[in-house]
C-alpha positions in Angstrom: 139.3 125.5 85.1 140.5 124.1 88.4 143.0 126.4 90.1 144.7 126.7 93.5 146.7 129.6 94.9 149.9 127.9 93.8 148.8 128.4 90.2 149.1 132.2 90.6 152.5 133.8 90.1 151.4 137.4 90.7 149.7 138.9 93.7 149.1 142.4 95.2 148.3 143.3 98.8 145.1 145.5 99.0 144.4 148.0 101.7 140.7 148.2 102.5 139.7 151.8 103.2 136.8 153.0 105.4 134.9 154.4 102.4 135.1 151.0 100.6 132.5 149.6 103.0 128.8 150.0 102.3 125.7 150.0 104.5 125.8 146.2 104.8 129.2 146.5 106.5 131.1 144.7 103.7 133.3 145.9 100.8 130.9 147.2 98.1 130.8 145.1 95.0 131.8 148.0 92.8 134.9 148.6 94.9 136.0 145.0 94.4 136.2 145.9 90.7 138.7 148.7 91.6 140.8 146.1 93.5 140.9 144.0 90.4 141.9 147.1 88.4 144.8 147.6 90.8 145.8 143.9 90.4 145.5 144.0 86.7 147.6 147.2 86.4 150.3 145.8 88.7 150.4 142.7 86.6 150.8 144.6 83.3 153.5 146.8 84.9 155.4 143.9 86.4 155.1 141.3 83.7 154.6 143.3 80.4 156.6 146.4 81.6 153.8 148.7 80.8 154.7 152.4 81.2 151.5 154.4 82.0 153.4 157.7 81.8 153.6 157.5 78.1 150.9 156.7 75.5 152.1 154.5 72.7 150.4 152.5 70.0 150.3 149.2 71.9 148.0 148.7 74.8 145.2 146.5 76.2 141.6 147.3 77.0 139.0 145.3 78.9 136.3 144.0 76.6 134.5 141.5 79.0 134.3 140.9 82.7 132.5 138.3 84.7 132.6 138.5 88.5 131.4 135.9 91.0 130.9 137.0 94.6 131.3 133.9 96.8 131.5 135.5 100.3 131.6 139.0 101.7 134.8 140.9 102.4 134.8 143.0 105.6 136.9 146.1 106.6 139.2 144.2 108.9 140.0 141.4 106.4 143.5 141.3 105.0 143.3 140.6 101.3 145.3 140.1 98.2 144.4 140.1 94.5 145.9 137.2 92.6 146.2 137.6 88.9 147.0 135.0 86.1 146.8 135.1 82.3 145.6 131.7 81.2 144.9 132.1 77.5 146.4 134.1 74.7 144.6 134.5 71.4 145.6 136.5 68.3 144.0 139.8 69.5 143.1 139.0 73.1 144.1 137.5 76.4 142.0 135.9 79.1 142.9 136.8 82.7 141.6 135.2 85.9 141.8 137.1 89.2 141.0 136.0 92.8 140.4 138.2 95.8 141.6 136.1 98.7 141.5 136.7 102.5 144.9 136.1 104.2 143.6 133.2 106.2 141.9 131.5 103.2 143.1 129.3 100.4 140.0 129.8 98.3 138.7 133.1 96.8 136.1 135.3 98.3 135.5 136.8 94.8 136.6 135.7 91.3 136.9 137.7 88.1 137.4 136.3 84.6 138.1 139.0 82.0 139.1 139.4 78.4 141.5 142.1 77.4 142.0 143.0 73.7 145.1 144.4 72.1 144.4 148.0 71.3 146.1 151.0 69.6 144.9 154.1 71.5 146.3 156.4 68.9 144.4 154.8 65.9 141.6 153.6 68.2 141.6 150.1 66.7 142.3 146.6 67.8 145.7 145.1 67.3 147.4 141.7 67.5 148.9 140.6 70.8 152.6 141.2 70.1 155.1 138.4 70.1 157.0 140.3 72.7 154.0 140.3 75.1 153.3 136.6 74.3 156.9 135.7 75.2 156.8 137.8 78.4 153.6 136.2 79.6 154.7 132.7 78.6 158.0 133.2 80.5 156.1 134.4 83.6 153.2 132.0 83.8 153.5 128.2 84.4 151.0 127.3 81.7 149.0 129.3 79.2 146.7 128.0 76.4 147.6 129.5 73.1 144.5 129.9 71.0 144.7 130.3 67.2 
C-alpha cells in the first residue's frame, strides 16, 4: 500500500522523555510501541468516541502487530504518530501507523496492526459494529471493506 502523509487524517504529537532513550542514544524500540499505543488510543477516542472510564461489552483488542524500524529516533527529534484505519472486516480492522519526525515526509518507523472486536465482559470476539464502521468510513478518505 502506497501512502503519503496526506492520506492520514489523524495525528498525535509525542513528547520524547529522557528515559525513552537507550544506551545507543536513540528511542528504544519497545518505547516506540508505547507511542503507537498512545496514537491508537487517541484515534479510538477521537473517531470512535471510546470511553475508557467505563467498561462495556464493545471494545477492540490488538491481535497482530508488525513494526518496521527504518531510521532511529533521537531525544531531540520532534515526532508525531499518524494513524489510519485502512481495512474493515466482519470482526477486525487493519490499522497503519507512522512515526514521523517533524522535518520529514516519510516515516522513521511504521506499524501495521490488526484489531479484533472484543467483548471484555464475555471474553469473546464480536462483530465490528455498524456504528463503528460508519464512524470510521465518515472519518477516513478510503477504507477497504472486506467480507
